[in-house]
C-alpha positions as CSV (number, residue, x, y, z in Angstrom):
1,X,79.2,96.2,56.4
2,X,81.1,94.0,54.3
3,X,82.2,90.4,55.8
4,X,86.4,91.1,55.2
5,X,86.5,87.2,55.2
6,X,84.4,87.3,52.1
7,X,86.8,89.7,50.2
8,X,88.7,88.5,47.1
9,X,92.4,87.8,49.1
10,X,94.3,90.6,46.6
11,X,91.0,92.9,48.0
12,X,92.1,91.6,51.8
13,X,95.6,92.0,51.4
14,X,95.3,95.9,50.1
15,X,93.1,96.4,53.3
16,X,95.4,94.7,55.7
17,X,98.3,96.9,54.2
18,X,96.6,100.0,54.8
19,X,95.4,99.0,58.2
20,X,99.1,98.4,59.5
21,X,100.3,101.4,58.1
22,X,98.0,103.6,60.1
23,X,98.7,101.6,63.0
24,X,102.5,101.7,62.3
25,X,102.6,105.5,61.7
26,X,99.8,106.4,64.0
27,X,98.4,108.3,61.6
28,X,94.4,109.1,60.9
29,X,94.0,107.0,57.5
30,X,96.1,104.2,56.2
31,X,95.8,103.2,52.2
32,X,96.9,101.1,49.7
33,X,96.8,100.4,46.0
34,X,97.2,97.7,43.8
35,X,98.4,98.6,40.3
36,X,97.7,96.9,36.6
37,X,100.8,94.2,37.6
38,X,99.5,93.4,40.7
39,X,102.0,95.3,42.7
40,X,101.1,97.1,45.3
41,X,101.7,101.0,47.2
42,X,101.1,101.6,50.9
43,X,100.6,105.2,52.3
44,X,99.9,106.7,55.4
45,X,98.9,110.3,55.9
46,X,100.8,113.4,55.6
47,X,100.7,116.2,57.6
48,X,103.4,118.8,57.2
49,X,103.0,122.4,57.6
50,X,103.8,122.9,53.9
51,X,102.2,119.3,52.9
52,X,98.7,117.9,53.5
53,X,97.8,114.6,51.9
54,X,95.4,112.2,52.3
55,X,96.5,108.4,52.6
56,X,94.8,107.6,49.7
57,X,96.1,110.5,47.6
58,X,99.6,109.2,48.8
59,X,99.2,105.6,47.9
60,X,98.2,107.0,44.4
61,X,101.1,109.5,44.0
62,X,103.6,106.4,45.0
63,X,102.1,104.2,42.4
64,X,102.5,107.0,39.8
65,X,105.9,107.7,40.8
66,X,107.1,103.8,40.5
67,X,105.9,103.8,37.0
68,X,101.8,102.6,37.3
69,X,99.7,103.3,34.7
70,X,96.7,101.8,35.7
71,X,94.9,100.9,39.4
72,X,93.1,97.8,39.9
73,X,91.7,98.6,43.7
74,X,92.4,100.9,46.3
75,X,91.5,100.4,50.0
76,X,91.2,103.3,52.8
77,X,91.5,102.6,56.2
78,X,89.9,105.6,58.1
79,X,87.3,106.9,60.6
80,X,85.3,108.3,57.8
81,X,82.0,106.6,56.6
82,X,83.4,106.7,52.9
83,X,86.5,107.8,50.7
84,X,86.2,112.1,49.9
85,X,85.8,113.0,46.4
86,X,89.0,114.2,46.0
87,X,90.4,110.8,46.9
88,X,87.9,108.9,44.8
89,X,89.2,111.6,41.8
90,X,92.5,110.7,42.5
91,X,92.0,106.9,42.1
92,X,89.9,107.3,39.2
93,X,92.7,109.6,37.4
94,X,95.0,106.7,37.6
95,X,92.5,103.7,37.4
96,X,89.4,104.9,35.8
97,X,85.8,105.4,37.1
98,X,85.0,102.1,37.7
99,X,87.7,101.4,40.0
100,X,86.5,99.8,43.3
101,X,87.7,101.7,46.8
102,X,87.3,99.7,49.7
103,X,86.5,102.0,52.7
104,X,87.3,99.7,56.1
105,X,87.0,101.2,59.9
106,X,90.3,101.1,62.2
107,X,89.5,97.0,62.8
108,X,89.5,96.4,59.3
109,X,85.9,95.9,58.7
110,X,85.2,97.0,55.4
111,X,82.1,99.0,55.6
112,X,81.4,100.1,51.9
113,X,82.7,99.8,48.8
114,X,82.4,102.5,46.3
115,X,83.7,103.3,42.7
116,X,86.3,105.9,42.1
117,X,83.5,107.5,39.4
């Protein structure tokens, strides 16, 4: 476990935003990404009959659709132990292999940080 209070304030912010998205929308996951200018993009899981996207892939898509050209960091709030390979690939596509992905539990405690690579 990572002491969330020891996180950089900007990383703590995206974890908080991801947690809020999950709670507000009643979805399995919430995610947030921060682009190269410091803007944040927040999303929840999308589960339609014709479209299924994880929260993290949705947040990356929102960043791309808004003109982001790179990512500084990503966060996902989930019951899972880590970010899936597909989620990390989406972050890697925009942010590069070394982009950190913070994985937090529903209580907002960061359990692990992995790289997108």
